[in-house]
N, C-alpha and C positions, 0 to 999 in steps of 0.2 A: 603263104598264099591263103591258107585256110582262115587265118586270123583276119585278113583284110576282107575276105568274102563275108565273114560273120559280122564284121563291123558295118559293112555297107547295108546289111539287112535292117539295121536299127538307127537310121540317121535322123529321124524326125524330131527327137527331143535332145539327143545327147551331143549333137554338134552345134547347138545354139550357143551364142555368146552369153555368159553369165557374169554378174558382179562377183569379184573375188570374195572368198569367204571372210578374210580378215577385214576388208573394207566394209562388208555388210554388217559384221559384228560391231564395228566402231560406230556405224550409222545408227544401229539399234541402241547401242549404249548411250550415245549423245541424245537420241530421242527420248529415252527414259529419264535422262538428267533434266531435260526441259520439262517433261511431264511432272516430275517430282518437284521441281522448282516452282511451277505454277500451283501445284497442290499445296505446298507449304506456304507460299505467299497468300493464297486464299485463306488458309487456316489461321495464320497469324493475324491477317486483316479482320476476319470475322470475329476472332477472339477479342480484338481491340474494341470493335463496335459493341459486342455483347457486354464487355466489362465496363467500358467508359461512356458509351452512348446509349445505354439501355435504361429506359425510364423505370422498368420494373426491378432493376438491380442498381440503384444509385451508388456512385463512388464519391465519397466525401473528401478524400485527400486530393492534393494537387497532382496533376499528371501533365506530361508533355508529349504531344504528337511527334515532335522532332526527336525526342529521346527514344521513343519506341520505334520510330522509323530507323534510327541508327542501330538499335538492337536487332531488328529484323534483317537489316542490310548485312550484318555480319553473321547472324544466326543461320541464314539460308545456305551460304556456301559451306559453313561449318557442318551443317546437317548433311549436305550432299557428300562431304568427305566421310562422314560417319556412315552414310549409306554405302559408299564405295568400300569402306573398311569391312562392312558386313557382307560384302560380296553381292550387293544388289544390282551391280552392273556387269557381273560376270555371267555370260550366257549359260554357263553350266548350272547356275542356280535359278534360272528364270523359266517361267511358263511351264513348270512341271508338277506342281502340287502345293500343298499347304505349307511346305517349308519356306517358300518365298514370303508368304504372309507373316509367318512367325519371325522371319528376319526383319521385315518392315516394322513389326511391333517392337522388337528389341532395339532397332536403330532409333526409332522415335523416342523410346524411353531413355536411351542413353543421351540423345540430343537434348531432351528437356533437363536431364541431370546436369549437363554442361551449363545451361542457362541458370539453373538453381545455384550451382557453384559460383557462377559469375555474380549473382545477386548477393551472395555472402561476402565475396571478396571486394565488391564495389564499395567505394568510400561512402556513398549514400545508400545505405541498406534498404531504404524504403522506396528506392527508385522503381523497382520492378514489382508490380502487384502480384501477390500470390494467386489471386483469382485469375488474373490473365495467364499466369504460368499453367495453372490447372486446365483452363479452357484451351490454351494453345496445345497442350499435350493431347487432350481428348480429340480436338478437331484435326490436329496434324495426323494423328493415328487414323482417324476415320477417312480423311481426304486422301492420304497416301495409299491406304488399303483400297479405297474405291478407285483411285487412279490406276493402281496395278491390276485390279480386277478388270477395268475397262480395257487396259492395254492387252491383257491376256485374251479377252474375248475378241479383240480386233486381230491379234496375231493368229488365233485359232481360225478365224474366218478367212484370213489371207492364205493360211496354210492349206485349207480345204480347197482353195482355188489354185493351188500349186505354187504359191509365192512364199517367200521366206523359208524355203525348204533347203535342207542340206542333202547332197547326193551321196549315197552310200553304196559301197560294194561289199558283198559278203564273201569272205574267204572260207570255202568249205560248203559242200552240198549235202552234208549228212542230215540226219533228222533234225538236229538242233538248228542248223543253218536255214533249212526250209521253214521250220516253225517260226523262227525270228522274222523271216521275210514276210510271212503271212500276217504276223502280229503288227508289223509296221504298216503294211498295206491296209489293214483294217482300222488303223488309227491315224488318219492323215493329220490330225491336229498335233501329233508328235513332231511333225516337221522333218521327218526323215524319208527321203525318196529313194527307194531301193532301185539301183540301176541294173544290177545283175550279179552274177557269181564269178568267183575265181576258183578253179579246181584243176588239179594236175591229173586227175584220173578219168575225166570225161572229155569228149571232143568239144571243141569250140562250137557254139551254136546250139548245144543240147538244151532243150527246155527242162527247167527244174521246177519252178512254181508258176503256174499260169503262163504268162508271156515272158517271164524272166528267164534269161538264158545264161549259159556259161560264156563269159566274155573272153577268157584267155587263161593262161597259166600264171603261176605265182612269179616266175622269172620275167614276166612281161608286164609287171605291175606299174613300173615307171611310165611306160607308154600309155597304159590304160588310164592312169590318173590324169595325164594331160589331155588325152583324147575325149574322155567322158566327163571331165570336170569333177572328178571325185574329190569330196571334201572329208569323208569319213570312211575308214576301213574297219569293218567289223569281222573279227576272226571267231568262227565257231570252234572254240578251243579243242574239243575232242577230235576234230578233223585233221589236226596237224601234229606231228611228233615234236618233241621238245626242241630239237636242233633247228627245225624250220621256224618255230615260234621265235626263238632267239634271233634268227636271221632277219625275220620281219621287223622285230623291234630295233635291231641295229640299223636297218635301212630306212625305217619310217618313224621310229619313236620320237625323234627330235625335230622332225619337220614341222614348220608352222602352218603350212597350207593343207596338211592332212592330219586328222586325228585318228590315232590307232586305238581301237578298243577290243578287249577280249571278253567273250561271253563267259558265264560261270561254268558252263559244261553241264548244268542241271536245269536248263530253262524249261524243259518239258515236264520236269518233276516238281520243282519248287517254285512257288509264286511269292514267297515272302521276301522282305528286304535283306540285303547282304551288307556286311561290314568287313573291312579289312583291318586287321591288327598285326603289327609287326612284333615278333618275338625273336630275340637274338638275330635281328636283321633278316628274319624269314617272314615274308608276308603270308598271313593265313586268313582264309575267308571263313566267316561264320554267318549263320543264317538266323533271322528272327524266327522265333517259335510261332508267332502269330503274324497275320498279314497286315493288320491295321494297328498302328502304334502312334504314340505321340499326340500331337494336336488333333489329328484325324480321329483317333480313338476317343478323345475327350468330346469332340463335337458329335460324333456318331452316338455315343452313350447319352449325351444330353438330349439329342433328338429322340432317341428311343424312349427315355423316361418321360419326357414332356408330352410327347404325342400319345404314349400308352396311357398316361394318367388322364389326358383329355378324352380319349376314346372311352375309357372306363367311366368317366363322369357323365358323358353324353349317353352311352349305350346301356347303362346298368338296368333301366326298365326293360329293354329288349332282352337282356340276359335272363331276367326273371320270367318274362313271358315265354321264352323258348324253353326254359327249364320246366315250367308247368306243362307246356304242350308235349314235351317228350314223355313226361310221366303219364299223361292221359293217352298218348298214342300207342305205347307198347311197354311190355314189362322189361325191367332192367334199370341200371343206374342212369343218372342224368349225364354224367361225364364218362368219357373213355380216355384212359391213360395209355398213350402209345410210347413205348420205350424206343428212343432214338439216340443218335450220336450228336454230341455238341462239340464245341471247340476243344481241341486238344484230345480228341477221341474219348471224351468223358461222356458216358451215357446219362440221360435224364428222361423224365416222363413228361411228354408234351400233352397238354390238356386239349380235349376236343369235346364238343357235344356228341353224345352217342347218336349215330345215324344208322346203326345196324341192329339186327335182332340180337337177343342175348345169346352168348356162346357162339358168336360168329366165327371165331377161329376154329372151333370144333366142326362147324358146318363145312368150312373150307377144306379141312383135312380129310373129310369123308368123301370128297369128290375129286379124284385124281385129275380129271380134265380141267376142272376149274382151278385147281392148284397149279397146274402147268401154265395155264393162261395168266394166272396172277403173277407167277415168278418171271414171266417174259417181260413184264413192264411194271409190276407191283401196283397195278390198277386193273379193274375189270369194268368194261364199258357198260355192260348190263349185269350188274351184280345182284343176284336174287336175295342177298342178305340185307340189302338196304331197305329200311322201312319207308312207308309213304311220306312221313314228315322228313325223314333223313334225306330223301331225294331232293326235296325243296331246299333244305339247309345246305346241301352240297352244291346245288346249282348256283347259289349266291354266296358261297363261302361263309355262311353264317355259322357253320359248325366249327370254324377256326377261331371265332371270337374269344373263347377262353384262353387262347395262347397269349393274350395280352398279359395274363398273369405270369407266363413264362418269361416274357420280356422284362417285367418288373422284378422277377427273381434273378435276372442276369443270365438266363440260359439261352435266350433267343434274342434276335434283333428284329426290328420292323421290316428291314430289307436285308436279304441275304440269299444264299443258295437254298435249294429245297432240302428240307430235313429228310434224313434217311435212317433206316433201321440198321442194326449191325449186319443183318443178312444182305441188305442192299449194298453195303460198303464194299463187299467183295466184287461187285460188278464194276467198281470204279478203278480197280487195279492200282497202277502207280499214281493215278490222279487223286487217290484218297488222301495222299499227303497234302495236296492243295486244298481239298474240300474242308478238311478239319482245321484249317488255320483261321477260320472265321466262324462266327455263330450262324446257325441256320436262321432263315427269315420267314416272317408271315407272308411276305410277298417278295417278288424278285423278277428277274428276266423271264423265268419259266412261267410265272403267273400271268404276265402281260403278253406273252407270246403264244398262248394257246393251251397252257396247262396240260391236261392229260391227253390232248390230241397230238402232242409231240411224242416222237419216238424216244426211247430211253437214251439213245446216243445223242439226240438233240438236246435233251435236258442236261446231260453231262457237259456238252459243249457250252451251253448257255451259262451254267454254273461256273465253269472255268473262265469264261469271258468276264463275268462279273468280278470274280476274285482278282484276276490280273489287272483289270481296268478300274478298280474301285476308286471313286471320289465321292465326296459329300453331295456334289451336284448330281451324280448318277443316282444316288439314293433319293434325292428330292424329285428327280425326273420320274423314277419308277413309282414313287408314291402318288405322283400326279396322274400316272397312267393306270393305276390299280383300280380305282373306282369304276371308270368306264369298262374296263375288262371284266370286272366282277358283275356289273349290271347286264352285260351281254351274255354272261353265262357260258361262253364258248369253252369247250373242253372240260367242263365241270361235271364229274360223275364219280 
């Protein structure tokens, strides 16, 4: 009876009729096939006109529109099969990161290799123009990537409106289960709609996270799956003993209408990627030592170096002017070297323009009250050690311009978590493992969200959010927001 009462409390969303998960996946897959076919057709057609109908690039040999039409007619279905072989219609590989784009690039390259092989084995080896092949490869790569990018943006938009989502129930209400629910709710573009929790230790209807409740016990999962249209079952691994995990796998592991997933058991501690390797038929989980790897690392590094060099080329006169002004304003060196922690817990010296009086650390040590206030947030709102020029530099973050050299030395990134000293690292506790998997940044979520006006706990949460949700687009978005935030000067002291 308790179960039925709890179910009636939540009827507004969970009793509606939904398209079955398998049918929705097939519709999405066929939609992507059509998008790819149009993109490839456009690429091959444009390559034909650029190579054979272009006045600036004349083609002097004979060619046949009918021949190239037949080549394209067979090339497109062949390439679509290649795309399928590369997992580009498998929902598990879609809309989740740069890996999809890498798969598209590999599939297009393999597809053009098939055409190259055909040109060698064809009886008339001059039939296919090498220029057309090269243009077809470049244009197919560009059009397929653009089509996938547009499809991803459309899917993200629909997911934010509550469409194309998969309904998830979380088994276990421990800390990891609650943290995962919050993570999914904060990222609607992931397409996972958390319906509620399953737990044997709490009464049905107990609030766990916001309005998410305990829906029932594990022995009632069959009925809950049908009643709430559950499509994914996520088990917070530490919440169940081994025997119960095996029982869940036996009951739901082979079902096609429900996907069973196990969390790593370390969600709250580690934010890096994981890999499963089987040794002597024993699956073992290993963790990446850094958060950003592969193509994402290459793109982020290229962005860092290109923009850092651009900033240096534009701002070097400003660097000279500030250096001279510091010398005229107060005694002491032009630059201040702050010892901070980088990726992998490796310390380095971050460069800044000096904004304080000489021997500022000694002045702080002589004042116990000021030292206590500093340790509370590692910032002082009215710091008597800051020089007149230093206050102006801090307000507009000009004191941090020399950190461009740290970026060029590979110690920092343009966008990342706030850099911290070894003493501050102790404040992060278990989150320190997350923080040190990426390079600290000149700007980041903390910079555009209020800087020093934020509490220390808020800064930590923003850093953790950035690390867990990193994408190149997030970096570009934060760079776009940085200049207005700096000009406003909010929270800069």
